[in-house]
MIZAZA-562210 format. One line per field, with one value per residue (C-alpha): residue number from 0; x, y, z. Coordinates in steps of 0.5 Angstrom, whole numbers, plus 500, padded with zeros to 3 digits. Each point is the difference from the previous one (the first is absolute). Layout:
N
nr: (NUM,...)
c1: (X,...)
c2: (Y,...)
c3: (Z,...)
***
This chain:
428
nr: (0,1,2,3,4,5,6,7,8,9,10,11,12,13,14,15,16,17,18,19,20,21,22,23,24,25,26,27,28,29,30,31,32,33,34,35,36,37,38,39,40,41,42,43,44,45,46,47,48,49,50,51,52,53,54,55,56,57,58,59,60,61,62,63,64,65,66,67,68,69,70,71,72,73,74,75,76,77,78,79,80,81,82,83,84,85,86,87,88,89,90,91,92,93,94,95,96,97,98,99,100,101,102,103,104,105,106,107,108,109,110,111,112,113,114,115,116,117,118,119,120,121,122,123,124,125,126,127,128,129,130,131,132,133,134,135,136,137,138,139,140,141,142,143,144,145,146,147,148,149,150,151,152,153,154,155,156,157,158,159,160,161,162,163,164,165,166,167,168,169,170,171,172,173,174,175,176,177,178,179,180,181,182,183,184,185,186,187,188,189,190,191,192,193,194,195,196,197,198,199,200,201,202,203,204,205,206,207,208,209,210,211,212,213,214,215,216,217,218,219,220,221,222,223,224,225,226,227,228,229,230,231,232,233,234,235,236,237,238,239,240,241,242,243,244,245,246,247,248,249,250,251,252,253,254,255,256,257,258,259,260,261,262,263,264,265,266,267,268,269,270,271,272,273,274,275,276,277,278,279,280,281,282,283,284,285,286,287,288,289,290,291,292,293,294,295,296,297,298,299,300,301,302,303,304,305,306,307,308,309,310,311,312,313,314,315,316,317,318,319,320,321,322,323,324,325,326,327,328,329,330,331,332,333,334,335,336,337,338,339,340,341,342,343,344,345,346,347,348,349,350,351,352,353,354,355,356,357,358,359,360,361,362,363,364,365,366,367,368,369,370,371,372,373,374,375,376,377,378,379,380,381,382,383,384,385,386,387,388,389,390,391,392,393,394,395,396,397,398,399,400,401,402,403,404,405,406,407,408,409,410,411,412,413,414,415,416,417,418,419,420,421,422,423,424,425,426,427)
c1: (105,506,505,500,507,501,505,505,502,507,502,507,503,505,504,503,506,505,503,508,502,507,505,501,503,504,495,496,496,496,495,496,493,497,494,495,494,494,499,492,504,501,507,501,504,495,494,494,496,494,496,498,494,501,496,505,506,496,499,508,502,495,504,507,498,498,506,504,497,502,506,502,496,505,506,497,499,507,506,504,543,501,495,499,495,492,499,494,498,500,495,494,499,496,495,495,494,498,493,497,506,497,508,504,506,507,505,507,506,504,508,506,500,506,499,493,496,498,504,495,494,493,495,493,499,494,500,498,500,497,506,508,504,503,500,499,500,508,501,503,505,495,497,493,499,493,497,494,500,503,502,506,506,501,506,506,504,506,502,500,507,496,496,503,496,500,505,497,508,499,495,496,495,495,501,496,503,498,498,506,501,507,503,496,494,493,493,492,495,492,495,492,497,506,504,508,507,506,508,506,502,506,502,498,500,494,499,493,502,501,501,506,501,500,502,500,502,495,499,495,497,501,494,501,493,494,493,493,500,496,494,502,507,503,493,499,503,495,495,505,502,507,504,505,500,506,501,498,502,500,498,497,504,506,506,501,495,502,499,504,506,500,500,494,495,495,496,493,495,494,495,495,493,497,496,492,500,499,507,500,508,505,505,508,503,507,503,505,506,505,500,495,494,498,493,496,504,494,497,496,498,504,497,505,499,505,500,503,503,499,505,505,500,498,495,494,498,495,496,496,493,496,493,497,495,495,500,500,496,503,499,498,502,508,505,507,500,496,507,505,506,501,507,499,496,502,493,496,503,500,504,502,501,500,500,493,495,495,499,499,496,499,492,498,503,498,493,499,504,495,493,503,501,493,497,503,498,493,500,501,494,506,498,506,501,504,502,504,506,503,507,502,499,499,505,500,504,502,505,499,503,501,500,502,493,499,507,499,501,505,508,501,507,503,506,503,505,494,495,495,495,499,494,497,495,504,498,504)
c2: (920,500,493,497,500,494,503,496,502,498,500,503,494,501,494,498,495,504,495,499,499,498,504,495,503,506,503,508,500,507,497,497,499,493,500,496,498,495,495,503,505,500,502,494,493,496,504,495,504,502,494,501,503,505,496,495,504,502,493,499,506,497,493,503,505,493,496,506,501,492,502,505,496,495,504,503,494,496,501,502,523,506,503,505,506,500,506,504,502,493,499,495,492,496,495,497,496,492,498,496,503,507,501,506,498,504,498,500,498,495,498,501,497,504,494,502,505,503,500,497,496,502,498,502,500,501,506,498,504,495,495,501,496,501,494,497,494,497,495,493,498,496,494,499,508,502,507,503,501,507,502,503,494,500,503,497,502,497,503,507,504,504,493,499,495,501,495,498,501,507,502,505,503,498,493,498,494,493,502,497,494,497,507,505,504,498,503,499,504,499,503,499,493,496,502,501,502,496,502,503,506,505,506,503,506,503,505,505,505,495,506,503,494,503,494,497,494,496,494,496,493,495,496,492,498,503,497,501,507,496,504,507,499,496,498,506,496,496,505,503,506,501,497,506,500,496,502,505,506,501,507,498,501,496,500,497,504,504,507,497,498,507,504,503,501,504,498,502,498,504,495,503,498,494,503,498,500,494,497,501,502,501,506,499,504,500,497,506,498,506,507,498,498,507,503,506,504,503,503,494,499,495,494,495,495,495,492,494,494,493,499,495,507,496,500,505,507,501,506,501,502,504,500,500,506,501,507,501,496,495,493,497,493,501,502,501,493,496,501,500,495,494,499,494,496,504,501,507,506,505,500,504,497,503,493,499,503,501,501,494,499,495,498,503,506,501,498,506,505,498,500,508,501,497,504,507,499,498,507,503,496,495,493,494,496,493,500,507,496,503,505,495,493,495,495,493,501,506,503,507,503,507,499,504,503,504,503,502,507,501,500,496,500,494,504,493,503,504,495,505,500,507,500,506,501,501,500,493)
c3: (593,502,500,507,503,505,505,504,507,502,507,502,505,505,500,494,499,496,494,501,492,500,495,495,494,499,496,501,494,499,497,494,497,497,495,502,496,501,497,498,497,492,501,504,495,505,498,499,494,500,499,508,501,506,505,499,500,507,503,498,504,505,500,500,506,505,497,502,507,501,498,505,505,499,501,505,505,497,504,495,479,495,496,494,504,497,496,504,492,498,495,502,498,496,505,500,504,500,500,506,506,498,499,498,496,499,494,504,497,503,500,496,493,495,495,499,496,507,506,504,500,499,506,503,507,503,505,506,507,503,501,501,495,493,496,493,496,499,496,501,505,505,498,500,500,498,498,497,493,497,492,502,501,508,502,498,507,500,493,504,501,506,503,507,505,507,504,507,502,498,506,495,504,495,501,505,505,499,492,497,495,497,503,496,504,497,501,500,498,501,495,498,501,503,494,503,497,503,497,502,501,497,498,493,496,498,495,501,493,494,496,505,503,507,505,507,504,505,502,497,500,494,500,498,503,499,502,500,495,495,502,498,497,494,496,495,495,501,497,495,505,502,506,502,507,503,507,506,502,507,503,507,507,501,499,494,496,494,504,506,497,495,507,497,505,495,495,497,496,495,498,495,500,497,494,500,492,495,501,508,499,505,498,501,506,504,506,502,505,504,498,494,505,502,502,501,495,496,507,502,507,502,506,504,504,503,498,503,498,504,506,496,495,494,496,498,502,505,501,507,498,504,497,493,498,495,497,508,502,505,499,506,504,496,504,502,503,494,496,505,499,504,502,504,494,494,498,498,499,494,495,494,493,493,497,502,495,505,507,505,507,504,499,506,500,493,501,504,495,495,504,502,492,499,505,498,492,502,504,493,496,498,501,500,493,501,493,500,504,505,502,506,501,506,502,502,507,504,495,498,493,499,492,494,498,506,500,493,499,505,500,506,503,504,505,503,505,503,499,497,494,497,495,496,495,494,491,500)
***
């Protein structure tokens, strides 16, 4: 019997508020790629080992999806220069992925330290398409600073030759009004389970290819107050596991995101399917930016849909879901209006997030989809076994996330200038 495919139909919208991206850095990088490794991959330095059963790994992914959905829901409802060119043929960068939060993590070089063994400090940043700011935990200089645990030293910003705090008097476009302390621009960011990061903004040099030392300058956050991360960051040491994560690499919409600052309007990823083997591992993949982000080169059929952002122009990317079909059978009672974003309340919507393992769907909609799937297989003489688990999981609130498992085996290309998402079936 053939594989039953869930077809997601997207409605093209006629009115979209185009995000205006300020030109804040005189840089026009051609393209680069980041290798991303899931924590359940044996390549990852955060790999939990083979002691977990497939069922335990599956439940861990379910919990990750629920935590991530709550996080993105929080992001949705809350209000929130000379450089060197990047080689379009630059090699990939080692990255990994951290436990409960279901995050991919990229290894980045930050700063300039000519007297040290390497010219930059190594940092591991969560790759987050649902948030904007790029930040890492910074050392000292503040009383009552708070941090989650990390194995690497806190970033010594004061020792970097290229660290330049953003002064409020300079009126930099990324220094938002009313966000100043002692004359320096500040930031604040919220994450799952009331986690948050606060600190100051500064211009700093990033290195994305440690072999060829290709660099660019961006405005980053220097985090001095991190609260509430204990559930998903900094607890590995208690279990004898490494705590490598030092901050967040924001790829969401908004002028402070990495792609906006580098004036790169396209990025892509091709997630590999979760294996069904004994370890239930997840193979590594790549994030590609600029000229490295291509699609359809092998003759694959490419589909395209529009996406949109919140009226504030910041946060996750929303899709317009028209309906759901199970092998061509339309799910009755699940319509476009059920997934529409309410600009007045900031609730609802259907957003895409590769960091969420399973697709998460609001319980009433999930029930209708589940009933259709069960009825379909019942017609084939196959009865439902609750012990087999799900591919899609129900959500507690009106939060709907198109997760990584449903994106697996597809090349997904974001164009933030055209506000389009292109996708094609591909052997990643």
